[in-house]
C-alpha positions, 0 to 999 in steps of 0.5 A, spaced: 384 347 403 389 341 404 394 340 399 395 333 395 401 330 394 403 334 388 401 340 391 406 339 396 411 337 392 410 344 388 410 348 394 417 345 396 420 346 389 418 353 389 420 355 396 427 351 394 428 355 388 427 361 392 431 359 397 437 357 393 437 364 390 436 368 396 441 372 400 437 372 407 431 369 410 427 371 416 422 366 419 416 370 424 410 368 428 404 371 425 399 368 430 393 373 431 394 377 425 388 379 421 387 377 414 388 385 412 394 385 416 397 379 412 395 382 406 398 389 407 405 385 409 404 381 402 403 388 399 409 391 402 414 385 401 412 385 393 414 392 393 421 391 396 423 385 392 422 380 398 419 373 397 414 372 403 410 365 404 406 362 409 408 354 409 407 348 413 413 347 417 414 340 414 414 343 407 419 349 409 424 344 412 424 340 406 425 346 402 431 349 405 434 342 406 440 342 401 441 350 401 445 355 405 438 356 410 438 349 412 440 351 419 433 354 420 430 347 420 430 347 428 427 354 429 421 352 424 416 351 430 409 354 430 405 358 425 411 361 421 411 365 415 418 365 411 421 372 408 427 371 403 431 377 401 432 377 393 435 383 392 439 385 398 441 382 404 437 386 409 431 387 405 427 382 409 429 384 415 427 391 414 420 389 412 419 384 418 422 389 423 418 395 420 412 391 420 413 388 427 413 395 430 406 397 428 403 390 429 405 387 436 403 380 433 408 379 428 414 376 432 421 375 428 423 368 431 429 366 426 434 370 422 439 366 417 444 369 412 450 366 409 449 359 412 449 362 419 443 362 424 442 368 428 437 369 434 431 374 432 435 380 436 440 380 430 434 382 426 436 390 427 443 389 425 441 385 419 436 391 417 441 396 418 445 393 412 446 398 406 442 397 400 446 395 394 446 402 391 448 405 398 454 400 398 456 402 391 455 410 393 459 409 400 465 405 395 465 410 390 466 416 396 472 412 398 475 411 392 474 418 390 477 421 396 484 420 394 483 423 387 480 429 390 485 430 395 491 429 390 487 434 385 487 439 391 494 438 392 496 440 385 492 446 385 494 449 392 501 452 389 497 456 384 492 458 388 497 460 394 500 464 388 494 468 386 492 470 393 499 472 394 499 477 388 492 479 390 494 481 397 500 485 394 495 488 389 491 490 395 497 493 399 499 497 393 492 500 392 491 502 400 498 505 400 
């Protein structure tokens, strides 16, 4: 069903609002995919916090204009779906990359993050970015390491003295 002017404006406003808050965006060609495959992809997108939408290219170009994803405009050609990562930058890349492994008709075309346009070959690198929780745990381990080493250093003289006394005790008991 064709959209009237008000419907088109609503789509542009919705996608523009999402693009303004998103961390990264992926455009992928979905030509030849069945409805059940697209429904499965949409379900996984909802579960992972990814906004996924099939939008006409002209409307998508208008929606990303003025956002950090404006660089995507030249790559929006052909039947594309757009995935925006809302929670962490790699979520959309992981979703599209994992789904494309099992469905060869889903082809990533454009990858954008931080106002930079990347080739679809960078999808795996973006997907390998840690999630927020993983990044926090990595940071905490880096912060915690010097403190642990300091505590071990402080405890070592006492432990060495205890081992020495125990060795002398064992030596006297053996004699």
